[in-house]
All heavy atoms as TSV, in Angstrom:
chain	resi	resn	atom	element	x	y	z
A	1	MET	N	N	-14.406	45.000	-0.758
A	1	MET	CA	C	-13.148	44.691	-0.896
A	1	MET	C	C	-13.061	43.274	-1.026
A	1	MET	O	O	-13.550	42.497	-0.260
A	1	MET	CB	C	-12.260	45.202	0.190
A	1	MET	CG	C	-10.822	44.880	0.070
A	1	MET	SD	S	-9.805	45.991	0.889
A	1	MET	CE	C	-9.238	45.250	2.265
A	2	ARG	N	N	-12.237	42.844	-1.982
A	2	ARG	CA	C	-12.094	41.375	-2.326
A	2	ARG	C	C	-10.567	41.077	-2.173
A	2	ARG	O	O	-9.687	41.676	-2.803
A	2	ARG	CB	C	-12.602	41.122	-3.789
A	2	ARG	CG	C	-12.477	39.593	-4.136
A	2	ARG	CD	C	-12.921	39.490	-5.492
A	2	ARG	NE	N	-12.460	38.121	-5.929
A	2	ARG	CZ	C	-12.857	37.605	-7.036
A	2	ARG	NH1	N	-13.598	38.282	-7.933
A	2	ARG	NH2	N	-12.560	36.288	-7.335
A	3	VAL	N	N	-10.328	39.978	-1.445
A	3	VAL	CA	C	-9.024	39.542	-1.254
A	3	VAL	C	C	-8.841	38.085	-1.768
A	3	VAL	O	O	-9.711	37.226	-1.421
A	3	VAL	CB	C	-8.671	39.445	0.281
A	3	VAL	CG1	C	-7.202	38.905	0.507
A	3	VAL	CG2	C	-8.717	40.920	0.747
A	4	GLU	N	N	-7.948	37.817	-2.535
A	4	GLU	CA	C	-7.587	36.385	-3.220
A	4	GLU	C	C	-6.309	36.043	-2.584
A	4	GLU	O	O	-5.336	36.723	-2.408
A	4	GLU	CB	C	-7.562	36.536	-4.658
A	4	GLU	CG	C	-8.934	36.857	-5.247
A	4	GLU	CD	C	-8.762	36.636	-6.805
A	4	GLU	OE1	O	-7.886	35.858	-7.240
A	4	GLU	OE2	O	-9.412	37.443	-7.437
A	5	MET	N	N	-6.378	34.725	-2.133
A	5	MET	CA	C	-5.043	34.093	-1.666
A	5	MET	C	C	-4.940	32.788	-2.624
A	5	MET	O	O	-5.780	32.002	-2.922
A	5	MET	CB	C	-5.170	33.662	-0.256
A	5	MET	CG	C	-5.325	34.761	0.628
A	5	MET	SD	S	-5.406	34.187	2.420
A	5	MET	CE	C	-3.743	33.605	2.664
A	6	ASN	N	N	-3.624	32.574	-2.976
A	6	ASN	CA	C	-3.265	31.534	-3.765
A	6	ASN	C	C	-2.084	30.820	-3.127
A	6	ASN	O	O	-0.994	31.474	-3.012
A	6	ASN	CB	C	-2.962	31.880	-5.214
A	6	ASN	CG	C	-2.433	30.682	-6.024
A	6	ASN	OD1	O	-2.755	29.526	-5.642
A	6	ASN	ND2	N	-1.935	30.953	-7.204
A	7	LEU	N	N	-2.323	29.659	-2.503
A	7	LEU	CA	C	-1.220	28.816	-1.861
A	7	LEU	C	C	-0.815	27.771	-2.729
A	7	LEU	O	O	-1.588	26.826	-2.908
A	7	LEU	CB	C	-1.627	28.487	-0.488
A	7	LEU	CG	C	-2.014	29.463	0.509
A	7	LEU	CD1	C	-2.521	28.920	1.883
A	7	LEU	CD2	C	-0.865	30.324	0.795
A	8	ASP	N	N	0.370	27.735	-3.230
A	8	ASP	CA	C	0.834	26.701	-4.191
A	8	ASP	C	C	1.760	25.807	-3.344
A	8	ASP	O	O	2.896	26.232	-2.873
A	8	ASP	CB	C	1.695	27.306	-5.310
A	8	ASP	CG	C	2.105	26.355	-6.321
A	8	ASP	OD1	O	1.929	25.061	-6.063
A	8	ASP	OD2	O	2.513	26.780	-7.424
A	9	ILE	N	N	1.339	24.581	-3.002
A	9	ILE	CA	C	2.134	23.639	-2.162
A	9	ILE	C	C	3.381	23.325	-2.687
A	9	ILE	O	O	4.379	23.185	-2.107
A	9	ILE	CB	C	1.268	22.448	-1.888
A	9	ILE	CG1	C	-0.134	22.769	-1.296
A	9	ILE	CG2	C	1.995	21.389	-1.087
A	9	ILE	CD1	C	0.023	23.457	0.158
A	10	GLN	N	N	3.430	23.051	-4.072
A	10	GLN	CA	C	4.590	22.698	-4.676
A	10	GLN	C	C	5.742	23.793	-4.529
A	10	GLN	O	O	6.854	23.554	-4.321
A	10	GLN	CB	C	4.507	22.353	-6.153
A	10	GLN	CG	C	3.590	21.192	-6.404
A	10	GLN	CD	C	3.320	20.990	-7.920
A	10	GLN	OE1	O	3.406	21.789	-8.679
A	10	GLN	NE2	N	3.055	19.762	-8.210
A	11	GLU	N	N	5.393	25.027	-4.727
A	11	GLU	CA	C	6.283	26.148	-4.580
A	11	GLU	C	C	7.001	26.150	-3.134
A	11	GLU	O	O	8.029	26.420	-2.877
A	11	GLU	CB	C	5.599	27.533	-4.848
A	11	GLU	CG	C	6.607	28.669	-4.838
A	11	GLU	CD	C	6.003	29.905	-5.279
A	11	GLU	OE1	O	5.387	29.935	-6.356
A	11	GLU	OE2	O	6.247	30.941	-4.617
A	12	THR	N	N	6.037	25.881	-2.057
A	12	THR	CA	C	6.482	25.906	-0.807
A	12	THR	C	C	7.526	24.821	-0.564
A	12	THR	O	O	8.500	25.057	0.189
A	12	THR	CB	C	5.317	25.676	0.154
A	12	THR	OG1	O	4.287	26.657	0.026
A	12	THR	CG2	C	5.736	25.660	1.556
A	13	GLY	N	N	7.300	23.629	-1.182
A	13	GLY	CA	C	8.313	22.615	-1.053
A	13	GLY	C	C	9.642	22.927	-1.653
A	13	GLY	O	O	10.696	22.715	-1.111
A	14	CYS	N	N	9.691	23.800	-2.825
A	14	CYS	CA	C	10.868	24.224	-3.368
A	14	CYS	C	C	11.556	25.190	-2.514
A	14	CYS	O	O	12.784	25.196	-2.428
A	14	CYS	CB	C	10.550	24.840	-4.784
A	14	CYS	SG	S	10.109	23.690	-6.049
A	15	LEU	N	N	10.851	26.080	-1.877
A	15	LEU	CA	C	11.372	26.984	-0.956
A	15	LEU	C	C	12.030	26.408	0.253
A	15	LEU	O	O	13.123	26.747	0.730
A	15	LEU	CB	C	10.339	28.029	-0.512
A	15	LEU	CG	C	9.863	28.882	-1.489
A	15	LEU	CD1	C	8.663	29.919	-0.900
A	15	LEU	CD2	C	10.958	29.942	-2.045
A	16	ARG	N	N	11.417	25.221	0.669
A	16	ARG	CA	C	11.936	24.557	1.826
A	16	ARG	C	C	13.247	23.902	1.417
A	16	ARG	O	O	14.306	23.927	2.145
A	16	ARG	CB	C	10.920	23.587	2.248
A	16	ARG	CG	C	11.405	22.692	3.501
A	16	ARG	CD	C	11.706	23.588	4.709
A	16	ARG	NE	N	12.328	22.812	5.811
A	16	ARG	CZ	C	12.800	23.264	6.861
A	16	ARG	NH1	N	12.764	24.612	7.093
A	16	ARG	NH2	N	13.263	22.541	7.710
A	17	ASP	N	N	13.314	23.275	0.217
A	17	ASP	CA	C	14.629	22.667	-0.345
A	17	ASP	C	C	15.675	23.740	-0.368
A	17	ASP	O	O	16.824	23.454	-0.052
A	17	ASP	CB	C	14.302	22.062	-1.719
A	17	ASP	CG	C	13.384	20.708	-1.431
A	17	ASP	OD1	O	13.303	20.272	-0.333
A	17	ASP	OD2	O	12.861	20.316	-2.487
A	18	ASP	N	N	15.357	24.970	-0.915
A	18	ASP	CA	C	16.298	25.964	-1.127
A	18	ASP	C	C	16.857	26.384	0.209
A	18	ASP	O	O	18.052	26.545	0.379
A	18	ASP	CB	C	15.616	27.204	-1.840
A	18	ASP	CG	C	16.638	28.268	-2.171
A	18	ASP	OD1	O	17.766	27.965	-2.697
A	18	ASP	OD2	O	16.369	29.433	-1.829
A	19	ILE	N	N	15.954	26.599	1.295
A	19	ILE	CA	C	16.430	26.916	2.582
A	19	ILE	C	C	17.330	25.908	3.184
A	19	ILE	O	O	18.508	26.241	3.679
A	19	ILE	CB	C	15.270	27.248	3.529
A	19	ILE	CG1	C	14.548	28.507	3.065
A	19	ILE	CG2	C	15.674	27.368	4.998
A	19	ILE	CD1	C	13.295	28.774	3.726
A	20	ASP	N	N	16.995	24.667	3.139
A	20	ASP	CA	C	17.789	23.493	3.578
A	20	ASP	C	C	19.190	23.498	2.902
A	20	ASP	O	O	20.251	23.335	3.581
A	20	ASP	CB	C	17.067	22.216	3.449
A	20	ASP	CG	C	15.863	22.012	4.255
A	20	ASP	OD1	O	15.824	22.744	5.240
A	20	ASP	OD2	O	14.895	21.223	3.980
A	21	SER	N	N	19.212	23.751	1.581
A	21	SER	CA	C	20.516	23.691	0.821
A	21	SER	C	C	21.368	24.887	1.309
A	21	SER	O	O	22.572	24.766	1.483
A	21	SER	CB	C	20.312	23.696	-0.682
A	21	SER	OG	O	19.732	24.792	-1.079
A	22	ARG	N	N	20.796	26.054	1.513
A	22	ARG	CA	C	21.393	27.249	1.945
A	22	ARG	C	C	21.941	27.089	3.393
A	22	ARG	O	O	23.059	27.431	3.604
A	22	ARG	CB	C	20.630	28.443	1.784
A	22	ARG	CG	C	20.359	28.844	0.363
A	22	ARG	CD	C	19.380	30.081	0.345
A	22	ARG	NE	N	20.097	31.297	0.785
A	22	ARG	CZ	C	19.459	32.331	0.991
A	22	ARG	NH1	N	18.318	32.523	0.712
A	22	ARG	NH2	N	20.224	33.397	1.421
A	23	ILE	N	N	21.200	26.470	4.143
A	23	ILE	CA	C	21.665	26.158	5.539
A	23	ILE	C	C	22.908	25.235	5.498
A	23	ILE	O	O	23.935	25.423	6.252
A	23	ILE	CB	C	20.576	25.616	6.484
A	23	ILE	CG1	C	19.564	26.660	6.761
A	23	ILE	CG2	C	21.040	24.954	7.700
A	23	ILE	CD1	C	18.352	26.210	7.339
A	24	ALA	N	N	22.768	24.185	4.699
A	24	ALA	CA	C	23.915	23.189	4.561
A	24	ALA	C	C	25.126	23.874	4.068
A	24	ALA	O	O	26.297	23.557	4.562
A	24	ALA	CB	C	23.524	21.939	3.775
A	25	GLU	N	N	25.046	24.685	3.081
A	25	GLU	CA	C	26.181	25.494	2.588
A	25	GLU	C	C	26.682	26.336	3.533
A	25	GLU	O	O	27.999	26.486	3.645
A	25	GLU	CB	C	25.665	26.266	1.315
A	25	GLU	CG	C	26.749	27.038	0.537
A	25	GLU	CD	C	26.180	27.767	-0.584
A	25	GLU	OE1	O	25.233	27.331	-1.323
A	25	GLU	OE2	O	26.735	28.880	-0.791
A	26	PHE	N	N	25.930	27.059	4.308
A	26	PHE	CA	C	26.440	27.946	5.424
A	26	PHE	C	C	27.226	27.072	6.385
A	26	PHE	O	O	28.375	27.583	6.829
A	26	PHE	CB	C	25.169	28.584	6.107
A	26	PHE	CG	C	25.638	29.641	7.111
A	26	PHE	CD1	C	25.757	30.938	6.808
A	26	PHE	CD2	C	25.781	29.327	8.422
A	26	PHE	CE1	C	26.181	31.903	7.733
A	26	PHE	CE2	C	26.220	30.164	9.412
A	26	PHE	CZ	C	26.304	31.477	9.034
A	27	LYS	N	N	26.749	25.985	6.788
A	27	LYS	CA	C	27.371	25.123	7.774
A	27	LYS	C	C	28.756	24.619	7.373
A	27	LYS	O	O	29.577	24.327	8.185
A	27	LYS	CB	C	26.465	24.042	8.168
A	27	LYS	CG	C	25.358	24.441	9.091
A	27	LYS	CD	C	24.469	23.115	9.429
A	27	LYS	CE	C	23.395	23.503	10.359
A	27	LYS	NZ	N	22.654	22.400	10.753
A	28	GLN	N	N	28.907	24.632	5.977
A	28	GLN	CA	C	30.188	24.024	5.418
A	28	GLN	C	C	31.333	25.110	5.328
A	28	GLN	O	O	32.344	24.821	5.052
A	28	GLN	CB	C	29.967	23.452	4.134
A	28	GLN	CG	C	29.082	22.214	4.079
A	28	GLN	CD	C	29.613	21.086	4.927
A	28	GLN	OE1	O	30.839	20.791	4.888
A	28	GLN	NE2	N	28.773	20.470	5.705
A	29	ASP	N	N	30.884	26.317	5.571
A	29	ASP	CA	C	31.910	27.522	5.481
A	29	ASP	C	C	32.415	27.814	6.913
A	29	ASP	O	O	31.811	28.430	7.806
A	29	ASP	CB	C	31.050	28.699	4.951
A	29	ASP	CG	C	32.017	29.882	4.634
A	29	ASP	OD1	O	33.043	30.031	5.413
A	29	ASP	OD2	O	31.700	30.687	3.665
A	30	PRO	N	N	33.673	27.519	7.087
A	30	PRO	CA	C	34.308	27.745	8.443
A	30	PRO	C	C	34.382	29.073	8.857
A	30	PRO	O	O	34.166	29.382	10.100
A	30	PRO	CB	C	35.727	27.103	8.247
A	30	PRO	CG	C	35.795	26.338	7.003
A	30	PRO	CD	C	34.629	26.800	6.207
A	31	GLU	N	N	34.490	29.968	7.870
A	31	GLU	CA	C	34.503	31.426	8.268
A	31	GLU	C	C	33.148	31.920	8.746
A	31	GLU	O	O	33.026	32.593	9.798
A	31	GLU	CB	C	34.886	32.236	7.122
A	31	GLU	CG	C	35.273	33.699	7.378
A	31	GLU	CD	C	35.772	34.493	6.166
A	31	GLU	OE1	O	36.756	34.020	5.502
A	31	GLU	OE2	O	35.255	35.586	5.888
A	32	LYS	N	N	32.073	31.531	8.078
A	32	LYS	CA	C	30.830	31.856	8.536
A	32	LYS	C	C	30.425	31.304	9.871
A	32	LYS	O	O	29.801	32.019	10.720
A	32	LYS	CB	C	29.756	31.569	7.455
A	32	LYS	CG	C	29.792	32.385	6.225
A	32	LYS	CD	C	28.863	31.935	5.218
A	32	LYS	CE	C	28.883	32.775	3.880
A	32	LYS	NZ	N	27.961	32.477	2.947
A	33	MET	N	N	30.834	30.115	10.081
A	33	MET	CA	C	30.537	29.326	11.248
A	33	MET	C	C	31.242	30.101	12.386
A	33	MET	O	O	30.792	30.218	13.476
A	33	MET	CB	C	30.884	27.843	11.250
A	33	MET	CG	C	29.859	27.066	10.321
A	33	MET	SD	S	28.135	27.320	10.868
A	33	MET	CE	C	28.200	26.410	12.391
A	34	SER	N	N	32.451	30.546	12.207
A	34	SER	CA	C	33.249	31.183	13.306
A	34	SER	C	C	32.662	32.531	13.551
A	34	SER	O	O	32.473	32.906	14.683
A	34	SER	CB	C	34.708	31.344	12.681
A	34	SER	OG	O	35.411	32.055	13.611
A	35	GLU	N	N	32.216	33.250	12.522
A	35	GLU	CA	C	31.492	34.453	12.697
A	35	GLU	C	C	30.222	34.296	13.535
A	35	GLU	O	O	29.970	35.129	14.465
A	35	GLU	CB	C	31.248	35.176	11.416
A	35	GLU	CG	C	30.579	36.484	11.578
A	35	GLU	CD	C	30.537	37.339	10.235
A	35	GLU	OE1	O	31.276	36.865	9.247
A	35	GLU	OE2	O	29.602	38.151	10.139
A	36	LEU	N	N	29.435	33.232	13.247
A	36	LEU	CA	C	28.310	32.937	13.899
A	36	LEU	C	C	28.542	32.555	15.335
A	36	LEU	O	O	27.909	33.077	16.324
A	36	LEU	CB	C	27.588	31.741	13.334
A	36	LEU	CG	C	26.321	31.251	13.970
A	36	LEU	CD1	C	25.216	32.398	14.016
A	36	LEU	CD2	C	25.745	29.922	13.344
A	37	GLY	N	N	29.646	31.791	15.613
A	37	GLY	CA	C	29.985	31.497	17.028
A	37	GLY	C	C	30.424	32.749	17.839
A	37	GLY	O	O	29.994	32.980	18.974
A	38	GLY	N	N	31.110	33.650	17.217
A	38	GLY	CA	C	31.371	34.919	17.858
A	38	GLY	C	C	30.046	35.681	18.145
A	38	GLY	O	O	29.991	36.327	19.251
A	39	PHE	N	N	29.148	35.751	17.289
A	39	PHE	CA	C	27.931	36.511	17.488
A	39	PHE	C	C	27.162	35.815	18.565
A	39	PHE	O	O	26.622	36.543	19.604
A	39	PHE	CB	C	27.063	36.493	16.149
A	39	PHE	CG	C	25.787	37.044	16.457
A	39	PHE	CD1	C	25.562	38.282	16.440
A	39	PHE	CD2	C	24.622	36.127	16.462
A	39	PHE	CE1	C	24.227	38.866	16.667
A	39	PHE	CE2	C	23.326	36.591	16.573
A	39	PHE	CZ	C	23.096	38.005	16.796
A	40	VAL	N	N	27.011	34.482	18.567
A	40	VAL	CA	C	26.389	33.929	19.786
A	40	VAL	C	C	27.019	34.177	21.039
A	40	VAL	O	O	26.302	34.424	22.045
A	40	VAL	CB	C	26.336	32.269	19.400
A	40	VAL	CG1	C	25.712	31.592	20.654
A	40	VAL	CG2	C	25.343	32.085	18.205
A	41	ASP	N	N	28.286	34.074	20.984
A	41	ASP	CA	C	29.084	34.493	22.307
A	41	ASP	C	C	28.774	35.821	22.726
A	41	ASP	O	O	28.543	36.048	24.058
A	41	ASP	CB	C	30.650	34.224	22.115
A	41	ASP	CG	C	31.163	32.857	22.046
A	41	ASP	OD1	O	30.219	31.961	22.402
A	41	ASP	OD2	O	32.178	32.632	21.526
A	42	GLU	N	N	28.760	36.864	21.885
A	42	GLU	CA	C	28.351	38.160	22.165
A	42	GLU	C	C	27.003	38.291	22.861
A	42	GLU	O	O	26.788	38.965	23.824
A	42	GLU	CB	C	28.436	39.181	20.979
A	42	GLU	CG	C	29.884	39.343	20.685
A	42	GLU	CD	C	29.763	40.411	19.455
A	42	GLU	OE1	O	29.012	41.246	19.350
A	42	GLU	OE2	O	30.763	40.247	18.452
A	43	VAL	N	N	26.010	37.595	22.226
A	43	VAL	CA	C	24.666	37.549	22.729
A	43	VAL	C	C	24.618	37.022	24.089
A	43	VAL	O	O	23.974	37.492	25.005
A	43	VAL	CB	C	23.636	36.811	21.802
A	43	VAL	CG1	C	22.297	36.656	22.378
A	43	VAL	CG2	C	23.590	37.628	20.428
A	44	LEU	N	N	25.229	35.849	24.344
A	44	LEU	CA	C	25.181	35.234	25.622
A	44	LEU	C	C	25.934	36.005	26.674
A	44	LEU	O	O	25.411	36.176	27.758
A	44	LEU	CB	C	25.904	33.828	25.504
A	44	LEU	CG	C	25.145	32.811	24.737
A	44	LEU	CD1	C	25.973	31.503	24.560
A	44	LEU	CD2	C	23.787	32.542	25.306
A	45	ASN	N	N	26.962	36.772	26.377
A	45	ASN	CA	C	27.631	37.654	27.330
A	45	ASN	C	C	26.652	38.892	27.682
A	45	ASN	O	O	26.615	39.168	28.776
A	45	ASN	CB	C	28.974	38.120	26.790
A	45	ASN	CG	C	29.902	37.000	26.715
A	45	ASN	OD1	O	29.995	36.054	27.501
A	45	ASN	ND2	N	31.003	37.157	25.820
A	46	GLU	N	N	26.129	39.410	26.674
A	46	GLU	CA	C	25.225	40.356	26.986
A	46	GLU	C	C	23.940	39.991	27.841
A	46	GLU	O	O	23.566	40.781	28.780
A	46	GLU	CB	C	24.604	41.045	25.672
A	46	GLU	CG	C	25.567	42.096	25.046
A	46	GLU	CD	C	25.842	43.243	25.858
A	46	GLU	OE1	O	24.852	43.853	26.403
A	46	GLU	OE2	O	26.923	43.684	25.968
A	47	ALA	N	N	23.472	38.837	27.557
A	47	ALA	CA	C	22.305	38.370	28.495
A	47	ALA	C	C	22.775	38.031	29.773
A	47	ALA	O	O	22.098	38.347	30.717
A	47	ALA	CB	C	21.822	37.026	27.784
A	48	GLN	N	N	23.991	37.583	29.974
A	48	GLN	CA	C	24.370	37.295	31.316
A	48	GLN	C	C	24.736	38.533	32.096
A	48	GLN	O	O	24.403	38.700	33.226
A	48	GLN	CB	C	25.896	36.510	31.332
A	48	GLN	CG	C	26.342	36.111	32.703
A	48	GLN	CD	C	27.633	35.241	32.580
A	48	GLN	OE1	O	28.049	34.957	31.503
A	48	GLN	NE2	N	28.131	34.921	33.765
A	49	LYS	N	N	25.337	39.614	31.362
A	49	LYS	CA	C	25.593	40.915	32.035
A	49	LYS	C	C	24.242	41.540	32.460
A	49	LYS	O	O	24.069	42.043	33.457
A	49	LYS	CB	C	26.259	41.800	31.092
A	49	LYS	CG	C	26.700	43.113	31.658
A	49	LYS	CD	C	27.446	44.020	30.559
A	49	LYS	CE	C	27.803	45.410	31.136
A	49	LYS	NZ	N	26.670	46.154	31.754
A	50	SER	N	N	23.252	41.484	31.521
A	50	SER	CA	C	21.948	42.011	31.822
A	50	SER	C	C	21.256	41.376	33.024
A	50	SER	O	O	20.652	42.019	33.944
A	50	SER	CB	C	20.984	41.809	30.542
A	50	SER	OG	O	19.672	42.261	30.842
A	51	ALA	N	N	21.284	40.035	33.098
A	51	ALA	CA	C	20.792	39.180	34.198
A	51	ALA	C	C	21.492	39.579	35.536
A	51	ALA	O	O	20.792	39.778	36.464
A	51	ALA	CB	C	20.887	37.698	33.970
A	52	GLU	N	N	22.874	39.763	35.421
A	52	GLU	CA	C	23.509	40.139	36.738
A	52	GLU	C	C	23.231	41.512	37.103
A	52	GLU	O	O	23.041	41.734	38.332
A	52	GLU	CB	C	24.998	39.924	36.378
A	52	GLU	CG	C	25.520	38.564	36.327
A	52	GLU	CD	C	26.904	38.484	35.798
A	52	GLU	OE1	O	27.615	39.479	35.365
A	52	GLU	OE2	O	27.408	37.353	35.799
A	53	ASP	N	N	23.027	42.427	36.086
A	53	ASP	CA	C	22.610	43.804	36.538
A	53	ASP	C	C	21.221	43.841	37.178
A	53	ASP	O	O	21.073	44.577	38.178
A	53	ASP	CB	C	22.587	44.703	35.236
A	53	ASP	CG	C	24.002	45.034	34.821
A	53	ASP	OD1	O	25.036	44.781	35.431
A	53	ASP	OD2	O	24.127	45.565	33.597
A	54	LYS	N	N	20.330	43.045	36.586
A	54	LYS	CA	C	18.984	42.997	37.045
A	54	LYS	C	C	19.074	42.388	38.565
A	54	LYS	O	O	18.243	42.830	39.459
A	54	LYS	CB	C	17.993	42.157	36.295
A	54	LYS	CG	C	17.656	42.962	35.001
A	54	LYS	CD	C	16.698	42.119	34.204
A	54	LYS	CE	C	16.389	42.872	32.844
A	54	LYS	NZ	N	15.521	42.137	32.019
A	55	LEU	N	N	19.883	41.337	38.758
A	55	LEU	CA	C	19.886	40.778	40.016
A	55	LEU	C	C	20.433	41.774	41.131
A	55	LEU	O	O	20.067	41.840	42.236
A	55	LEU	CB	C	20.844	39.495	39.981
A	55	LEU	CG	C	20.102	38.253	39.925
A	55	LEU	CD1	C	21.118	37.120	39.686
A	55	LEU	CD2	C	19.174	37.864	41.186
A	56	GLN	N	N	21.426	42.559	40.555
A	56	GLN	CA	C	22.130	43.479	41.495
A	56	GLN	C	C	21.171	44.647	41.897
A	56	GLN	O	O	20.992	44.942	42.947
A	56	GLN	CB	C	23.296	44.081	40.856
A	56	GLN	CG	C	24.253	44.875	41.821
A	56	GLN	CD	C	25.460	45.406	41.142
A	56	GLN	OE1	O	25.655	45.350	39.858
A	56	GLN	NE2	N	26.373	45.991	41.853
A	57	ASP	N	N	20.391	44.966	40.940
A	57	ASP	CA	C	19.287	46.099	41.077
A	57	ASP	C	C	18.257	45.576	42.100
A	57	ASP	O	O	17.918	46.273	42.990
A	57	ASP	CB	C	18.674	46.519	39.749
A	57	ASP	CG	C	19.561	47.316	39.015
A	57	ASP	OD1	O	20.630	47.728	39.305
A	57	ASP	OD2	O	19.220	47.501	37.774
A	58	LYS	N	N	17.806	44.272	41.906
A	58	LYS	CA	C	16.831	43.801	42.720
A	58	LYS	C	C	17.372	43.556	44.113
A	58	LYS	O	O	16.709	43.901	45.154
A	58	LYS	CB	C	16.316	42.420	42.300
A	58	LYS	CG	C	15.326	41.772	43.125
A	58	LYS	CD	C	14.775	40.557	42.428
A	58	LYS	CE	C	13.673	39.790	43.352
A	58	LYS	NZ	N	12.979	40.438	44.354
A	59	SER	N	N	18.605	43.221	44.265
A	59	SER	CA	C	19.170	43.079	45.619
A	59	SER	C	C	19.292	44.364	46.272
A	59	SER	O	O	19.134	44.538	47.447
A	59	SER	CB	C	20.582	42.484	45.456
A	59	SER	OG	O	21.264	42.321	46.601
A	60	ALA	N	N	19.665	45.400	45.508
A	60	ALA	CA	C	19.758	46.654	46.161
A	60	ALA	C	C	18.411	47.255	46.621
A	60	ALA	O	O	18.282	47.912	47.670
A	60	ALA	CB	C	20.293	47.811	45.141
A	61	ASP	N	N	17.384	46.975	45.891
A	61	ASP	CA	C	16.150	47.279	46.237
A	61	ASP	C	C	15.525	46.575	47.546
A	61	ASP	O	O	14.681	47.071	48.226
A	61	ASP	CB	C	15.002	47.069	45.036
A	61	ASP	CG	C	15.242	47.971	43.851
A	61	ASP	OD1	O	15.901	49.015	44.044
A	61	ASP	OD2	O	14.710	47.755	42.776
A	62	ASP	N	N	16.019	45.374	47.680
A	62	ASP	CA	C	15.623	44.555	48.773
A	62	ASP	C	C	16.276	44.946	50.128
A	62	ASP	O	O	15.891	44.472	51.214
A	62	ASP	CB	C	15.695	43.086	48.536
A	62	ASP	CG	C	14.828	42.546	47.420
A	62	ASP	OD1	O	13.848	43.274	47.119
A	62	ASP	OD2	O	15.026	41.463	46.882
A	63	ARG	N	N	17.358	45.676	50.042
A	63	ARG	CA	C	18.182	46.083	51.209
A	63	ARG	C	C	17.428	47.070	52.065
A	63	ARG	O	O	16.764	48.000	51.436
A	63	ARG	CB	C	19.522	46.597	50.869
A	63	ARG	CG	C	20.432	45.588	50.615
A	63	ARG	CD	C	21.855	46.115	50.435
A	63	ARG	NE	N	22.487	45.708	49.208
A	63	ARG	CZ	C	22.940	46.437	48.310
A	63	ARG	NH1	N	23.065	47.774	48.399
A	63	ARG	NH2	N	23.417	45.923	47.037
A	64	PRO	N	N	17.428	46.921	53.374
A	64	PRO	CA	C	16.852	47.992	54.141
A	64	PRO	C	C	17.550	49.350	54.124
A	64	PRO	O	O	18.813	49.209	53.989
A	64	PRO	CB	C	16.799	47.463	55.590
A	64	PRO	CG	C	17.727	46.374	55.583
A	64	PRO	CD	C	18.029	45.822	54.149
A	65	ARG	N	N	16.776	50.418	54.114
A	65	ARG	CA	C	17.363	51.756	54.006
A	65	ARG	C	C	17.372	52.364	55.415
A	65	ARG	O	O	16.189	52.493	55.947
A	65	ARG	CB	C	16.657	52.571	53.101
A	65	ARG	CG	C	16.978	52.003	51.628
A	65	ARG	CD	C	16.273	52.990	50.621
A	65	ARG	NE	N	16.475	52.369	49.215
A	65	ARG	CZ	C	15.564	51.584	48.661
A	65	ARG	NH1	N	14.314	51.449	49.134
A	65	ARG	NH2	N	15.637	51.112	47.375
A	66	ASN	N	N	18.417	52.771	55.913
A	66	ASN	CA	C	18.413	53.364	57.344
A	66	ASN	C	C	17.720	52.384	58.316
A	66	ASN	O	O	17.026	52.934	59.140
A	66	ASN	CB	C	17.767	54.683	57.336
A	66	ASN	CG	C	18.602	55.815	56.441
A	66	ASN	OD1	O	19.751	55.708	56.425
A	66	ASN	ND2	N	17.743	56.671	55.881
A	67	GLY	N	N	18.019	51.190	58.163
A	67	GLY	CA	C	17.397	50.209	59.111
A	67	GLY	C	C	15.923	49.901	58.977
A	67	GLY	O	O	15.286	49.320	59.777
A	68	MET	N	N	15.358	50.526	57.945
A	68	MET	CA	C	13.782	50.407	57.751
A	68	MET	C	C	13.597	49.774	56.328
A	68	MET	O	O	14.314	49.952	55.424
A	68	MET	CB	C	13.223	51.743	57.835
A	68	MET	CG	C	13.429	52.313	59.143
A	68	MET	SD	S	12.882	54.112	59.126
A	68	MET	CE	C	11.199	54.004	58.764
A	69	TYR	N	N	12.445	49.108	56.158
A	69	TYR	CA	C	12.079	48.570	54.889
A	69	TYR	C	C	11.179	49.562	54.202
A	69	TYR	O	O	10.397	50.258	54.617
A	69	TYR	CB	C	11.309	47.264	55.113
A	69	TYR	CG	C	12.259	46.114	55.442
A	69	TYR	CD1	C	12.492	45.737	56.630
A	69	TYR	CD2	C	12.868	45.371	54.374
A	69	TYR	CE1	C	13.341	44.633	56.947
A	69	TYR	CE2	C	13.689	44.426	54.564
A	69	TYR	CZ	C	13.930	43.875	55.985
A	69	TYR	OH	O	14.714	42.971	56.127
């Protein structure tokens, strides 16, 4: 089996420029930035809830049952 790879450095540079311009365009759109902010808030709230649940579960596991460990 023969595998060929062709890496074109110039094309990679163009892709990077395209990504940079798309990021800049995204950042200039207040509606998209607001939606992104809402998404990040949701992720952070879920992470906090998950961490609190894990702490509560761990705390419950560490409590003695009927005076015994």
